[in-house]
PLY file of the C-alpha trace (Angstrom):
ply
format ascii 1.0
element vertex 365
property float x
property float y
property float z
element edge 364
property int vertex1
property int vertex2
end_header
-0.10 0.14 -0.06
2.76 2.50 1.12
4.28 1.56 -2.33
1.49 2.27 -4.31
1.01 5.57 -2.47
4.39 6.79 -3.59
4.25 5.61 -6.91
1.21 7.69 -7.24
2.65 10.86 -5.73
5.63 10.31 -7.86
3.66 10.25 -11.00
1.17 13.28 -9.78
4.60 15.35 -9.47
5.59 13.96 -12.61
2.29 14.93 -14.51
2.24 18.64 -12.76
5.99 19.15 -13.92
4.67 18.21 -17.66
2.10 20.65 -17.63
4.01 23.49 -16.42
6.54 22.83 -18.92
3.78 22.89 -21.38
2.06 26.30 -20.24
5.47 28.17 -20.32
5.28 31.18 -22.40
6.91 30.69 -25.67
10.16 33.17 -26.71
8.55 36.04 -29.00
9.60 35.82 -32.86
12.31 37.98 -33.74
11.40 41.17 -35.23
12.78 42.31 -38.44
16.06 44.02 -38.44
15.94 47.93 -38.91
18.59 50.08 -40.17
20.78 51.24 -37.22
20.00 54.84 -37.98
16.18 54.28 -38.07
13.87 54.46 -35.36
13.91 51.60 -33.39
11.09 49.31 -33.63
9.93 50.32 -37.04
10.59 48.62 -40.52
12.62 50.38 -43.45
11.08 50.31 -46.38
12.11 49.57 -49.99
11.30 51.18 -53.13
11.65 49.70 -56.46
11.07 53.14 -57.81
13.90 54.91 -55.84
16.08 52.14 -56.51
15.57 52.64 -60.23
15.67 56.44 -59.96
19.16 56.37 -57.97
20.76 53.78 -60.47
19.53 55.82 -63.74
20.79 59.03 -61.26
18.04 61.47 -62.12
14.21 61.66 -61.43
11.82 61.28 -64.60
9.10 64.51 -63.97
5.74 65.10 -65.61
4.95 68.29 -66.47
2.47 70.58 -67.95
4.27 71.75 -71.52
3.95 75.44 -70.27
1.72 76.93 -67.89
2.87 79.62 -66.30
3.38 80.00 -62.70
3.06 76.09 -62.27
5.76 74.61 -65.20
7.21 76.45 -68.00
10.84 77.12 -69.41
12.08 80.60 -69.27
14.38 82.39 -71.76
17.09 80.51 -71.02
15.55 77.01 -71.13
15.34 76.56 -67.82
12.04 75.11 -66.06
10.59 77.08 -63.64
6.60 77.08 -61.61
5.02 75.43 -58.78
5.24 72.04 -60.05
8.65 72.25 -61.30
10.06 72.76 -57.72
7.69 70.00 -56.49
9.87 67.93 -58.85
12.95 69.42 -57.35
12.07 68.94 -54.01
11.62 65.13 -54.63
14.92 64.61 -56.31
16.80 66.91 -52.94
15.06 63.78 -50.96
15.68 61.43 -53.17
18.94 61.85 -54.30
20.53 65.03 -52.34
20.38 67.09 -55.17
17.66 68.94 -56.70
18.99 69.81 -59.94
19.13 65.77 -60.90
15.85 66.44 -62.49
14.26 65.80 -66.44
11.11 67.53 -67.06
9.01 65.33 -69.55
6.46 67.93 -70.80
3.09 65.77 -71.02
-0.13 66.96 -72.68
-3.51 66.48 -70.49
-4.95 63.76 -72.37
-1.37 61.82 -72.04
-0.47 62.24 -68.38
-1.79 59.28 -66.99
-0.76 56.96 -69.61
2.81 58.33 -69.29
2.92 57.38 -65.36
1.63 54.08 -65.94
3.87 53.15 -68.58
6.95 53.89 -66.58
7.86 57.05 -68.53
7.78 59.07 -66.11
8.40 58.42 -62.14
6.30 61.22 -60.90
3.57 63.36 -62.17
3.44 67.03 -61.19
1.06 68.52 -63.66
-1.75 70.44 -61.69
-4.10 67.23 -61.49
-6.76 67.01 -59.73
-7.20 64.07 -57.08
-10.69 62.47 -57.77
-12.14 59.23 -56.89
-11.93 57.50 -59.98
-8.48 58.41 -60.74
-7.50 57.37 -57.63
-9.49 54.11 -57.39
-9.34 53.05 -61.20
-6.19 54.13 -62.74
-3.33 52.11 -60.51
-2.35 55.55 -59.14
-1.75 57.25 -56.16
-2.00 61.06 -55.04
0.62 61.28 -52.51
-0.60 64.59 -50.95
-2.43 68.20 -51.91
0.26 70.70 -52.90
-2.53 73.20 -54.12
-6.39 73.75 -53.45
-7.93 74.95 -55.97
-11.29 75.23 -57.53
-12.88 75.76 -61.12
-13.67 79.34 -62.27
-14.66 81.67 -65.29
-12.16 84.22 -67.09
-14.21 86.82 -68.48
-13.56 89.98 -70.62
-14.49 93.42 -67.91
-16.49 94.53 -71.00
-18.92 91.72 -70.88
-20.24 93.15 -67.74
-20.93 89.71 -66.25
-20.77 89.44 -61.91
-21.43 85.83 -61.57
-21.48 83.17 -63.47
-25.45 82.76 -63.01
-25.53 85.35 -65.51
-23.91 83.08 -68.21
-26.86 81.05 -69.42
-26.33 80.78 -73.65
-22.54 82.01 -73.25
-20.20 80.21 -75.59
-17.29 78.83 -72.80
-13.95 77.65 -73.95
-13.01 74.53 -72.02
-10.13 71.93 -72.54
-11.01 68.47 -73.64
-10.69 65.45 -71.51
-10.15 67.33 -68.23
-12.07 67.35 -64.97
-13.33 70.98 -66.13
-15.08 69.83 -69.09
-17.31 67.14 -66.86
-17.72 69.83 -64.43
-19.00 72.99 -66.55
-21.72 70.65 -68.18
-22.60 69.13 -64.63
-23.06 72.91 -63.09
-25.26 74.33 -65.86
-27.62 71.38 -66.16
-28.22 71.02 -62.38
-29.06 75.07 -63.03
-31.29 74.67 -65.94
-28.85 77.18 -67.69
-27.95 76.54 -71.22
-24.01 76.83 -72.56
-22.44 76.16 -75.83
-19.14 74.40 -75.15
-15.96 75.42 -77.21
-13.95 72.05 -76.31
-10.10 72.87 -77.35
-7.63 70.36 -77.28
-4.97 72.18 -74.92
-4.78 75.10 -72.33
-3.06 77.36 -74.83
-5.66 76.92 -78.05
-8.18 77.31 -75.55
-6.58 80.85 -74.19
-6.11 81.31 -77.64
-9.74 81.20 -78.58
-10.79 83.49 -75.90
-8.43 85.97 -76.78
-9.96 85.87 -80.16
-13.34 85.96 -78.80
-14.16 82.65 -79.99
-15.76 82.10 -77.03
-17.13 84.50 -74.33
-15.76 82.89 -71.42
-13.06 80.77 -70.69
-13.43 77.89 -67.54
-10.71 76.26 -66.03
-8.90 75.83 -62.36
-8.71 79.12 -61.00
-5.04 78.84 -61.11
-5.10 78.19 -64.66
-6.94 81.29 -65.22
-4.62 83.32 -63.55
-1.74 81.76 -65.40
-3.74 82.51 -68.60
-4.41 85.92 -67.68
-1.15 87.10 -66.87
0.01 86.42 -70.69
-3.31 87.95 -72.26
-2.41 91.20 -74.43
-3.93 93.43 -71.46
-4.28 91.57 -67.83
-6.27 93.88 -66.87
-8.67 93.97 -69.45
-10.04 90.43 -67.98
-11.78 89.18 -64.28
-11.82 86.23 -62.95
-15.48 86.06 -61.64
-16.21 85.36 -58.00
-17.88 81.71 -58.48
-15.83 78.78 -57.77
-18.06 75.51 -59.17
-15.81 72.80 -57.90
-12.93 71.12 -55.46
-10.18 70.62 -57.22
-7.04 69.53 -54.69
-3.91 69.26 -56.78
-1.05 67.25 -56.08
1.92 64.83 -57.36
0.65 61.58 -58.50
2.78 58.14 -58.73
1.77 54.58 -59.55
0.46 52.31 -57.29
2.02 49.10 -55.79
5.04 50.92 -54.79
4.22 52.67 -51.16
7.74 53.46 -49.77
7.77 55.82 -52.99
4.40 57.31 -52.26
5.49 57.79 -48.79
9.09 59.62 -50.34
6.83 62.47 -52.10
4.34 62.51 -49.69
6.81 63.06 -46.67
8.38 65.86 -49.17
5.75 67.94 -49.62
5.02 67.66 -45.61
8.60 68.43 -45.05
7.93 71.76 -46.73
4.94 72.80 -45.18
6.39 71.35 -41.40
9.59 74.07 -42.67
7.31 76.95 -42.82
5.08 76.18 -39.54
8.94 75.66 -37.91
10.02 79.29 -39.31
12.54 77.79 -41.74
13.38 78.92 -45.12
15.91 78.30 -47.34
18.30 81.05 -45.96
17.72 80.57 -42.55
18.13 76.57 -42.34
21.82 76.00 -42.29
21.49 78.40 -39.14
19.01 76.34 -37.60
21.29 73.08 -37.66
23.43 74.77 -35.93
21.43 76.39 -33.28
17.84 73.95 -33.00
16.52 73.28 -29.91
13.11 72.08 -30.43
12.92 68.12 -31.29
10.74 68.51 -34.38
12.65 70.71 -35.99
15.96 68.98 -35.22
14.21 65.73 -36.99
13.16 67.67 -39.71
16.95 68.53 -40.28
18.31 64.98 -39.26
19.79 66.09 -36.51
18.10 63.32 -34.12
15.20 60.77 -34.88
17.04 58.77 -37.41
13.45 58.98 -39.35
15.05 58.65 -43.13
16.07 55.45 -43.43
12.56 54.35 -42.72
11.80 55.53 -46.26
15.54 54.67 -47.84
16.60 58.05 -47.68
19.66 59.78 -45.79
19.24 61.58 -42.26
19.15 64.98 -43.80
16.80 64.35 -46.26
14.26 67.35 -44.81
17.38 69.37 -44.60
18.34 69.21 -48.51
14.60 69.53 -49.61
14.25 73.02 -47.55
18.24 74.22 -48.14
17.81 73.98 -51.77
14.11 74.35 -52.63
12.38 76.12 -49.69
9.57 76.19 -47.42
6.20 75.87 -48.66
5.28 79.53 -48.03
8.79 80.38 -50.62
7.90 78.15 -53.00
4.41 79.30 -53.16
5.44 83.09 -52.91
8.20 82.68 -55.92
5.94 80.66 -58.14
2.37 81.85 -57.90
2.19 84.43 -54.73
3.32 88.00 -54.47
6.50 87.74 -56.28
4.86 86.33 -59.42
2.79 87.51 -62.34
-0.15 85.59 -61.08
0.07 87.27 -57.77
-2.03 84.65 -56.26
-3.60 85.08 -52.66
-3.05 82.19 -50.12
-6.52 81.56 -49.75
-7.11 77.73 -48.66
-3.43 77.39 -49.12
-2.83 79.19 -45.87
-1.18 77.30 -42.77
-3.91 75.56 -40.70
-2.86 77.75 -37.57
-2.17 81.34 -39.95
-4.26 84.27 -39.04
-6.36 83.85 -41.79
-6.37 80.29 -41.56
-6.16 77.73 -44.92
-6.40 74.26 -45.20
-2.41 73.33 -45.28
-1.53 71.03 -42.58
1.03 68.43 -42.01
1.17 65.16 -39.55
3.66 65.38 -37.24
7.29 64.26 -37.94
8.15 61.94 -35.01
0 1
1 2
2 3
3 4
4 5
5 6
6 7
7 8
8 9
9 10
10 11
11 12
12 13
13 14
14 15
15 16
16 17
17 18
18 19
19 20
20 21
21 22
22 23
23 24
24 25
25 26
26 27
27 28
28 29
29 30
30 31
31 32
32 33
33 34
34 35
35 36
36 37
37 38
38 39
39 40
40 41
41 42
42 43
43 44
44 45
45 46
46 47
47 48
48 49
49 50
50 51
51 52
52 53
53 54
54 55
55 56
56 57
57 58
58 59
59 60
60 61
61 62
62 63
63 64
64 65
65 66
66 67
67 68
68 69
69 70
70 71
71 72
72 73
73 74
74 75
75 76
76 77
77 78
78 79
79 80
80 81
81 82
82 83
83 84
84 85
85 86
86 87
87 88
88 89
89 90
90 91
91 92
92 93
93 94
94 95
95 96
96 97
97 98
98 99
99 100
100 101
101 102
102 103
103 104
104 105
105 106
106 107
107 108
108 109
109 110
110 111
111 112
112 113
113 114
114 115
115 116
116 117
117 118
118 119
119 120
120 121
121 122
122 123
123 124
124 125
125 126
126 127
127 128
128 129
129 130
130 131
131 132
132 133
133 134
134 135
135 136
136 137
137 138
138 139
139 140
140 141
141 142
142 143
143 144
144 145
145 146
146 147
147 148
148 149
149 150
150 151
151 152
152 153
153 154
154 155
155 156
156 157
157 158
158 159
159 160
160 161
161 162
162 163
163 164
164 165
165 166
166 167
167 168
168 169
169 170
170 171
171 172
172 173
173 174
174 175
175 176
176 177
177 178
178 179
179 180
180 181
181 182
182 183
183 184
184 185
185 186
186 187
187 188
188 189
189 190
190 191
191 192
192 193
193 194
194 195
195 196
196 197
197 198
198 199
199 200
200 201
201 202
202 203
203 204
204 205
205 206
206 207
207 208
208 209
209 210
210 211
211 212
212 213
213 214
214 215
215 216
216 217
217 218
218 219
219 220
220 221
221 222
222 223
223 224
224 225
225 226
226 227
227 228
228 229
229 230
230 231
231 232
232 233
233 234
234 235
235 236
236 237
237 238
238 239
239 240
240 241
241 242
242 243
243 244
244 245
245 246
246 247
247 248
248 249
249 250
250 251
251 252
252 253
253 254
254 255
255 256
256 257
257 258
258 259
259 260
260 261
261 262
262 263
263 264
264 265
265 266
266 267
267 268
268 269
269 270
270 271
271 272
272 273
273 274
274 275
275 276
276 277
277 278
278 279
279 280
280 281
281 282
282 283
283 284
284 285
285 286
286 287
287 288
288 289
289 290
290 291
291 292
292 293
293 294
294 295
295 296
296 297
297 298
298 299
299 300
300 301
301 302
302 303
303 304
304 305
305 306
306 307
307 308
308 309
309 310
310 311
311 312
312 313
313 314
314 315
315 316
316 317
317 318
318 319
319 320
320 321
321 322
322 323
323 324
324 325
325 326
326 327
327 328
328 329
329 330
330 331
331 332
332 333
333 334
334 335
335 336
336 337
337 338
338 339
339 340
340 341
341 342
342 343
343 344
344 345
345 346
346 347
347 348
348 349
349 350
350 351
351 352
352 353
353 354
354 355
355 356
356 357
357 358
358 359
359 360
360 361
361 362
362 363
363 364
């Protein structure tokens, strides 16, 4: 009996030991390796597009063939403009050199196919972000660089104060653009008649308008301001107060390379953050020596090690601001007070400006 009790006790202890062994916590699987300079706990990304751009040595950027303020070659053949500066900023982030860009002029009807076919790495061509374009073309809109809307350009002599007075008017509009569809929709909803004068390009629409082949010209307000700036007598024309659509403009990339989308997105955000932080292309070098604010130091690559998360160097944000500028510098010189367009910041002001706009960048942390 004693031997049986002892055996039973030993068996119970053995089973209990097995149960304790089975219940013991298993070690966690190893985490993915991260670049030593990247933020701990995050996976560094790889971008096939970035790899191709670096192997090639330059960024292929699709732009408008000639839209004053946004993309146009100057008298010396140097490309200038708001969208051009977006391209240069991405080159500064990706390659460390804003000059390493080749600008490829693309007509409106060819812009998406050029990107889909890999003829360009980035499309920065006053293009509106819409549901169908984003969801149905295999493309991604990385960010909004300019909040716009469709309007109307009319001769002052016409005496029109509102688009509501344009029933029966001949209206020039570019074929194959969101403006063409918006125009028909807006007039139909209001039971107004109009006669579309459809042009193959923006240049042609402007020429038709100036030759009085149509009464008014409809396009994005920024494009109308650009067109007005090159008319023989800009002061004889007025942009009507009506804005009939929302047109968020921004750079476009191919889907399937989220790291490249993030590179373009955060390049835009870097210019906005630089303005928020009071940085400019002229002060950024001094700031790099004296900055104590953590977000400024992260943007300038002094701490945080965030660049490698996108496959970039730690100083990518510093290079963007130093070589191209903060958002307000880009806006002012290309389309704002220092340009022929002289556009107000409006919706493109910072979210915390005295007259707040929509420009807002996520925190860099």
